[in-house]
BATIVEX-244996 format. One record per residue (C-alpha): x, y, z. Coordinates in nm, 3 decimals, padded with zeros to 5 digits. Layout:
! residues N
REC       X       Y       Z
REC       X       Y       Z
...
END
This chain:
! residues 505
REC       X       Y       Z
REC  08.505  06.488  13.014
REC  08.406  06.565  13.375
REC  08.075  06.699  13.507
REC  07.998  06.936  13.227
REC  07.800  07.210  13.383
REC  08.008  07.201  13.715
REC  08.340  07.218  13.509
REC  08.224  07.526  13.333
REC  08.116  07.688  13.659
REC  08.448  07.591  13.822
REC  08.647  07.706  13.528
REC  08.473  08.032  13.510
REC  08.548  08.146  13.861
REC  08.819  08.398  13.864
REC  08.843  08.448  14.244
REC  08.763  08.140  14.450
REC  08.752  08.378  14.766
REC  08.465  08.577  14.604
REC  08.146  08.575  14.796
REC  07.883  08.342  14.625
REC  07.580  08.349  14.872
REC  07.489  08.566  15.164
REC  07.174  08.523  15.363
REC  06.984  08.790  15.542
REC  07.092  08.633  15.864
REC  07.464  08.705  15.779
REC  07.576  08.362  15.667
REC  07.841  08.404  15.385
REC  07.962  08.131  15.155
REC  08.260  08.198  14.907
REC  08.305  08.004  14.587
REC  08.591  07.807  14.742
REC  08.360  07.713  15.029
REC  08.075  07.628  14.786
REC  08.311  07.397  14.580
REC  08.426  07.212  14.893
REC  08.063  07.169  15.013
REC  07.980  07.031  14.670
REC  08.248  06.770  14.722
REC  08.117  06.689  15.072
REC  07.765  06.640  14.942
REC  07.890  06.438  14.649
REC  08.072  06.208  14.889
REC  07.751  06.192  15.105
REC  07.551  06.092  14.801
REC  07.799  05.816  14.710
REC  07.786  05.685  15.075
REC  07.406  05.674  15.055
REC  07.424  05.455  14.733
REC  07.359  05.725  14.470
REC  07.531  05.642  14.148
REC  07.580  05.821  13.815
REC  07.248  05.866  13.650
REC  07.050  05.813  13.971
REC  06.772  06.059  14.045
REC  06.797  06.259  14.377
REC  06.444  06.389  14.460
REC  06.445  06.700  14.674
REC  06.132  06.854  14.854
REC  06.277  07.104  15.109
REC  06.239  07.462  15.209
REC  06.482  07.705  15.048
REC  06.824  07.733  15.199
REC  07.184  07.760  15.056
REC  07.207  07.383  15.098
REC  06.967  07.331  14.816
REC  07.221  07.499  14.571
REC  07.510  07.321  14.741
REC  07.338  06.981  14.700
REC  07.262  07.061  14.338
REC  07.647  07.122  14.278
REC  07.714  06.803  14.467
REC  07.473  06.613  14.237
REC  07.655  06.772  13.930
REC  07.985  06.640  14.064
REC  07.843  06.291  14.143
REC  07.678  06.261  13.811
REC  07.336  06.231  13.968
REC  07.011  06.380  13.823
REC  06.864  06.659  14.034
REC  06.489  06.633  14.083
REC  06.332  06.939  14.263
REC  05.982  06.903  14.383
REC  05.744  07.193  14.495
REC  05.721  07.220  14.872
REC  05.342  07.248  14.837
REC  05.305  06.907  14.700
REC  05.092  06.676  14.925
REC  05.186  06.318  14.999
REC  04.929  06.197  14.750
REC  05.109  06.411  14.479
REC  05.451  06.301  14.585
REC  05.359  05.935  14.549
REC  05.321  05.980  14.179
REC  05.647  06.171  14.134
REC  05.841  05.903  14.329
REC  05.690  05.612  14.146
REC  05.756  05.785  13.806
REC  06.104  05.894  13.869
REC  06.230  05.610  14.099
REC  06.478  05.823  14.277
REC  06.773  05.664  14.465
REC  06.739  05.922  14.743
REC  06.455  06.142  14.852
REC  06.545  06.451  15.061
REC  06.263  06.611  15.263
REC  06.193  06.829  15.558
REC  06.261  06.676  15.895
REC  05.908  06.745  16.006
REC  05.786  06.534  15.710
REC  06.014  06.246  15.730
REC  05.804  06.030  15.954
REC  05.502  06.046  15.714
REC  05.705  06.043  15.394
REC  05.959  05.772  15.458
REC  05.718  05.479  15.442
REC  05.570  05.617  15.121
REC  05.920  05.637  14.977
REC  06.030  05.295  15.105
REC  05.719  05.134  14.962
REC  05.819  05.270  14.617
REC  06.178  05.151  14.624
REC  06.359  05.460  14.739
REC  06.690  05.349  14.883
REC  06.740  05.635  15.124
REC  06.534  05.914  15.284
REC  06.732  06.211  15.435
REC  06.648  06.557  15.557
REC  06.724  06.924  15.515
REC  06.529  07.205  15.698
REC  06.492  07.579  15.622
REC  06.807  07.648  15.797
REC  06.991  07.396  15.591
REC  07.025  07.145  15.883
REC  06.932  06.777  15.879
REC  07.058  06.435  15.841
REC  07.195  06.500  15.496
REC  07.383  06.805  15.606
REC  07.528  06.586  15.898
REC  07.641  06.337  15.646
REC  07.803  06.604  15.432
REC  07.981  06.758  15.744
REC  08.123  06.410  15.801
REC  08.242  06.371  15.455
REC  08.566  06.484  15.282
REC  08.558  06.777  15.040
REC  08.791  06.595  14.801
REC  08.588  06.414  14.535
REC  08.688  06.277  14.193
REC  08.412  06.416  13.959
REC  08.196  06.163  13.776
REC  08.257  06.140  13.397
REC  07.958  06.316  13.258
REC  07.930  06.505  12.929
REC  07.727  06.770  12.759
REC  07.432  06.529  12.658
REC  07.412  06.359  12.994
REC  07.109  06.446  13.212
REC  07.172  06.705  13.483
REC  06.809  06.747  13.600
REC  06.453  06.636  13.563
REC  06.175  06.904  13.619
REC  05.819  06.796  13.629
REC  05.590  07.011  13.412
REC  05.226  07.061  13.394
REC  05.014  06.997  13.085
REC  04.633  07.006  13.048
REC  04.572  06.631  13.026
REC  04.708  06.332  13.212
REC  04.975  06.360  13.495
REC  05.284  06.562  13.510
REC  05.567  06.483  13.294
REC  05.946  06.489  13.370
REC  06.129  06.714  13.131
REC  06.484  06.586  13.091
REC  06.750  06.865  13.092
REC  07.105  06.795  13.005
REC  07.422  06.968  13.119
REC  07.450  07.160  12.802
REC  07.081  07.262  12.810
REC  07.146  07.437  13.133
REC  07.497  07.561  13.069
REC  07.418  07.704  12.716
REC  07.115  07.894  12.868
REC  07.330  08.036  13.163
REC  07.605  08.138  12.929
REC  07.363  08.315  12.703
REC  07.184  08.507  12.976
REC  07.510  08.607  13.145
REC  07.607  08.763  12.811
REC  07.276  08.929  12.704
REC  07.193  09.062  13.051
REC  07.551  09.173  13.106
REC  07.620  08.990  13.426
REC  07.975  09.015  13.564
REC  08.167  08.935  13.883
REC  08.061  09.276  14.045
REC  07.697  09.193  14.019
REC  07.492  09.116  14.319
REC  07.149  08.956  14.262
REC  06.853  08.966  14.501
REC  06.732  08.621  14.495
REC  06.387  08.582  14.646
REC  06.260  08.304  14.411
REC  06.184  07.948  14.519
REC  06.450  07.699  14.441
REC  06.221  07.409  14.322
REC  06.133  07.603  14.002
REC  06.350  07.650  13.705
REC  06.341  08.029  13.747
REC  06.518  08.050  14.087
REC  06.705  07.715  14.060
REC  06.859  07.750  13.703
REC  06.787  08.084  13.537
REC  06.894  08.296  13.833
REC  07.152  08.065  13.994
REC  07.331  07.943  13.682
REC  07.365  08.297  13.547
REC  07.529  08.410  13.865
REC  07.757  08.103  13.886
REC  07.877  08.139  13.533
REC  07.936  08.513  13.589
REC  08.117  08.457  13.921
REC  07.876  08.699  14.080
REC  07.713  08.697  14.412
REC  07.358  08.651  14.554
REC  07.157  08.787  14.842
REC  06.971  08.471  14.917
REC  06.618  08.543  15.077
REC  06.416  08.243  15.196
REC  06.110  08.401  15.030
REC  05.989  08.731  14.873
REC  05.907  08.985  15.140
REC  05.879  09.350  15.011
REC  06.014  09.499  15.330
REC  06.327  09.272  15.320
REC  06.374  09.333  14.952
REC  06.368  09.703  14.997
REC  06.605  09.686  15.302
REC  06.858  09.476  15.103
REC  06.815  09.658  14.772
REC  07.097  09.912  14.833
REC  07.351  09.624  14.828
REC  07.214  09.467  14.510
REC  07.255  09.543  14.134
REC  06.982  09.325  13.990
REC  06.670  09.130  14.068
REC  06.483  08.850  13.902
REC  06.125  08.809  13.997
REC  05.779  08.705  13.898
REC  05.505  08.972  13.822
REC  05.368  08.931  14.186
REC  05.696  09.060  14.309
REC  05.661  09.379  14.113
REC  05.297  09.427  14.199
REC  05.379  09.415  14.565
REC  05.676  09.633  14.540
REC  05.450  09.899  14.388
REC  05.254  09.886  14.701
REC  05.556  09.956  14.911
REC  05.613  10.329  15.011
REC  05.984  10.277  14.986
REC  06.000  10.211  14.614
REC  06.122  10.541  14.466
REC  06.356  10.664  14.195
REC  06.616  10.729  14.470
REC  06.583  10.374  14.622
REC  06.642  10.206  14.291
REC  06.877  10.452  14.123
REC  07.189  10.221  14.174
REC  07.008  09.925  14.029
REC  07.115  09.791  13.693
REC  06.844  09.546  13.601
REC  06.496  09.423  13.698
REC  06.376  09.103  13.519
REC  06.035  08.942  13.510
REC  05.915  08.610  13.397
REC  05.728  08.275  13.481
REC  05.393  08.451  13.413
REC  05.267  08.736  13.197
REC  05.357  09.084  13.327
REC  05.065  09.308  13.277
REC  05.150  09.621  13.072
REC  04.994  09.837  13.347
REC  05.246  09.687  13.594
REC  05.536  09.759  13.353
REC  05.424  10.115  13.303
REC  05.361  10.183  13.666
REC  05.689  10.039  13.779
REC  05.866  10.259  13.514
REC  05.684  10.573  13.619
REC  05.767  10.508  13.986
REC  06.138  10.419  13.947
REC  06.260  10.508  13.605
REC  06.345  10.136  13.536
REC  06.188  09.942  13.253
REC  06.134  09.582  13.363
REC  06.301  09.338  13.127
REC  06.037  09.077  13.052
REC  06.144  08.736  12.904
REC  05.974  08.403  12.801
REC  06.074  08.062  12.910
REC  05.935  07.719  12.996
REC  06.037  07.428  13.220
REC  06.131  07.232  12.918
REC  06.342  07.503  12.757
REC  06.476  07.737  13.004
REC  06.467  08.083  12.854
REC  06.374  08.130  12.477
REC  06.329  08.507  12.443
REC  06.415  08.833  12.613
REC  06.355  09.202  12.568
REC  06.675  09.382  12.487
REC  06.918  09.505  12.749
REC  06.980  09.802  12.523
REC  06.678  09.923  12.335
REC  06.302  09.923  12.381
REC  06.165  09.692  12.647
REC  05.811  09.683  12.505
REC  05.535  09.626  12.760
REC  05.320  09.321  12.672
REC  05.591  09.153  12.463
REC  05.872  08.906  12.557
REC  06.130  09.050  12.322
REC  06.342  08.861  12.074
REC  06.461  08.497  12.051
REC  06.792  08.451  12.235
REC  07.109  08.406  12.045
REC  07.117  08.048  11.920
REC  06.744  07.994  11.969
REC  06.522  07.953  11.656
REC  06.160  08.055  11.713
REC  05.871  08.034  11.466
REC  05.494  08.080  11.465
REC  05.303  07.818  11.288
REC  04.945  07.711  11.200
REC  04.864  07.470  11.473
REC  04.704  07.220  11.244
REC  04.927  07.220  10.942
REC  05.265  07.328  11.099
REC  05.300  07.580  10.812
REC  05.493  07.893  10.927
REC  05.277  08.212  10.940
REC  05.367  08.553  10.829
REC  05.465  08.820  11.097
REC  05.149  08.958  11.267
REC  04.949  08.643  11.245
REC  04.872  08.437  11.564
REC  04.967  08.074  11.578
REC  05.149  07.820  11.772
REC  05.500  07.911  11.908
REC  05.772  07.649  11.834
REC  06.136  07.663  11.940
REC  06.469  07.489  11.865
REC  06.804  07.544  12.030
REC  07.070  07.419  12.271
REC  06.837  07.511  12.550
REC  06.558  07.280  12.451
REC  06.519  06.968  12.651
REC  06.577  06.621  12.509
REC  06.239  06.477  12.588
REC  05.991  06.348  12.868
REC  06.119  06.096  13.117
REC  06.008  05.751  13.028
REC  05.749  05.894  12.778
REC  05.865  05.847  12.425
REC  05.521  05.879  12.278
REC  05.472  06.233  12.429
REC  05.817  06.334  12.334
REC  05.748  06.229  11.973
REC  05.426  06.413  11.971
REC  05.567  06.753  12.102
REC  05.863  06.765  11.852
REC  05.851  06.831  11.478
REC  06.069  06.625  11.248
REC  06.315  06.924  11.218
REC  06.375  06.941  11.591
REC  06.132  07.226  11.679
REC  05.952  07.184  12.019
REC  05.575  07.261  12.005
REC  05.537  07.497  12.315
REC  05.168  07.490  12.344
REC  05.176  07.884  12.358
REC  05.000  08.086  12.113
REC  05.167  08.408  11.992
REC  05.277  08.626  11.719
REC  05.583  08.815  11.600
REC  05.528  09.180  11.525
REC  05.682  09.388  11.245
REC  05.967  09.490  11.471
REC  06.050  09.116  11.554
REC  05.910  09.129  11.908
REC  05.744  08.811  12.021
REC  05.398  08.840  12.181
REC  05.234  08.559  12.382
REC  04.865  08.591  12.347
REC  04.741  08.283  12.503
REC  04.783  07.904  12.561
REC  04.659  07.650  12.330
REC  04.634  07.407  12.609
REC  04.447  07.607  12.860
REC  04.735  07.595  13.112
REC  04.690  07.828  13.401
REC  04.997  08.014  13.538
REC  04.953  08.142  13.887
REC  05.213  08.324  14.079
REC  05.465  08.177  13.830
REC  05.350  07.819  13.886
REC  05.183  07.595  13.628
REC  04.840  07.444  13.706
REC  04.670  07.209  13.460
REC  04.290  07.228  13.483
REC  04.244  06.856  13.437
REC  04.396  06.760  13.770
REC  04.189  07.004  13.957
REC  03.861  06.916  13.783
REC  03.921  06.548  13.848
REC  03.939  06.625  14.217
REC  03.620  06.841  14.217
REC  03.427  06.598  14.002
REC  03.490  06.327  14.261
REC  03.306  06.514  14.539
REC  02.963  06.402  14.634
REC  02.682  06.597  14.476
REC  02.898  06.738  14.196
REC  02.788  06.667  13.830
REC  03.085  06.834  13.659
REC  03.328  07.124  13.671
REC  03.547  07.339  13.463
REC  03.861  07.510  13.578
REC  04.044  07.788  13.410
REC  04.254  08.095  13.474
REC  04.138  08.474  13.457
REC  04.340  08.777  13.528
REC  04.435  08.838  13.895
REC  04.608  09.144  14.018
REC  04.851  08.968  14.242
REC  04.906  08.620  14.081
REC  04.891  08.701  13.716
REC  04.613  08.446  13.688
REC  04.376  08.319  13.948
REC  04.269  07.947  13.942
REC  03.881  07.961  13.905
REC  03.638  07.672  13.919
REC  03.275  07.667  13.792
REC  03.072  07.369  13.929
REC  02.742  07.208  13.830
REC  02.576  07.040  14.123
REC  02.304  06.776  14.142
REC  01.965  06.920  14.211
REC  01.927  06.959  14.581
REC  02.279  06.866  14.666
REC  02.441  07.056  14.962
REC  02.743  07.187  14.736
REC  02.885  07.531  14.795
REC  03.202  07.715  14.762
REC  03.335  07.670  15.109
REC  03.271  07.293  15.103
REC  03.454  07.234  14.776
REC  03.754  07.447  14.891
REC  03.762  07.258  15.220
REC  03.757  06.921  15.047
REC  04.046  07.017  14.812
REC  04.270  07.154  15.095
REC  04.437  06.822  15.154
REC  04.418  06.690  14.797
REC  04.613  06.961  14.609
REC  04.897  07.191  14.661
REC  04.778  07.526  14.775
REC  04.872  07.693  14.446
REC  04.648  07.460  14.257
REC  04.351  07.527  14.477
REC  04.087  07.757  14.324
REC  04.076  08.126  14.433
REC  03.691  08.101  14.371
REC  03.440  07.824  14.318
REC  03.126  07.941  14.141
REC  02.805  07.742  14.109
REC  02.638  07.740  13.771
REC  02.335  07.562  13.618
REC  02.532  07.437  13.319
REC  02.869  07.469  13.133
REC  02.882  07.657  12.802
REC  02.941  07.409  12.526
REC  02.991  07.412  12.134
REC  02.803  07.201  11.901
REC  03.046  06.911  11.953
REC  02.978  06.922  12.323
REC  03.314  07.057  12.423
REC  03.326  07.301  12.717
REC  03.398  07.641  12.591
REC  03.659  07.764  12.838
REC  03.732  08.074  12.635
REC  03.366  08.179  12.699
REC  03.415  08.123  13.074
REC  03.730  08.322  13.085
REC  03.563  08.607  12.895
REC  03.254  08.591  13.128
REC  03.455  08.599  13.447
REC  03.748  08.816  13.325
REC  03.669  09.088  13.592
REC  03.621  08.841  13.882
REC  03.918  08.957  14.061
REC  03.924  09.320  13.994
REC  03.934  09.525  14.316
END
């Protein structure tokens, strides 16, 4: 069997001359051209020493080349490893040490600083791609042949590793197989009714599963097209919307569109579907968007480890504040977190899922993998929720205090460790509270030593070079002490309640 996901993509393309990607600048790439480019990138990877099963770490700005490189990795049998562009060199060092990639692809501006870091950790090659898709790897692909004999990879072979956040320790690499990705794209194409005539407004980042796999694989498997924006910009989205039929976004996108005077029923009348995910969509945002446009946003629920698990229905009630029903082929249950006993509908417990979409484990971390899976194959998501009497799934919180801000995961422990290391700081607690733009705002409360010169501006300045921007607190609040229970554990629920209105306008 050849490269499983790529074979399915290639086999499902009815018209190779169909447009696949178009950029706002007018660059157009057909499916036939994308497949040729994938061959060129696969040959370039081989020439750089990348073999089947090797990891290709990619920290670059969004461009069509990211998708073409992904397809090239699939053809070469390599494992695609996207990294957030906001990660600092200190953070990158961990990912490179853990994943041991054969190739690291970065922005040309960062190569001088990052090449020694990668070389010191055994990376065989460092190449570049910029926001326009130009760079040394693009040059290598241009010099290569489009003809490539696809690597022999099957459904259970790894296609990607995505690093995911937890609340303790360091990030873990979720291992996703060809079938994990293919099955989810196949299902979403069907339940969201994507066909070759669809045009998706793609304004999501390509280092996150939402933009990289949920959006792109659905389009590839449908043989549809994408208007590929470098980033979300409300003016640009509204300018291009007349040419689109669907959009996938995070709640922040819809909050900002509601602030745009051009968002009207007339402007969106031709649109078939608006999807939201990666963070909770406030019911108020859902209702305001519906009142303004006549469209009910379709909210769904996924994770880095599982891709999509549930979706509100295409036909039927898209209920604000819920994430709909389990996808076809996905089993979802709510259990008592301690005993694992299944709970009756309406009761809140831990959400667990099982299905072809669920990852196969954490990279080089069998202990964590074993701890997160039940013996019957269900994955413990860490999310608390319930199933109502109509079968709709509700996410009510996270058992691990994970913060999701602007669609990105932040685990408090990492931020707390950086704050606690600052001079004059006794301890800190980091948590998320509702934020009108980002879903949740990363918030820190800090206890300082008596007389120490610790203030909000100083803490934020100290974190600027240590943490990716999205991990940095929106606010730092000085307190005399942290609330604790009788066992001495910090009560983050009390902090979330106390500061629930912090970001209200």
